[in-house]
C-alpha positions, 0 to 999 in steps of 0.5 A: 087083711093081715091074717091073709098076708100071714097065711100066705107066708109073708110079713105084713108091712102096714102101719097102724093108725096112730090113734089105735090103742089096742092090738098095735102091730110092731113095724119093721122100719127098715122093711117099711123103708124098702117098701116105700122106695119100691112104691115110689119107683112104681109111681115114677114109672107110671109118670112115663106111661104117656111118653113111652109104653116101654118101662126100660126107657123110663128106668134108664131115664130115672137112673140117669137123672 
């Protein structure tokens, strides 16, 4: 999976399992934090699917709260 990501010219931002001893990847914490925030945003947007099918309404609601 990581090899495919690098092949496409992207930087993998995937945490290694903490018990892994060999060939551990370095983790860019700043980039990982951004990725996490984007994932949280999509999670929050998905909560509004039942209320409104338009994501603009959900984004406005999240921005105002």
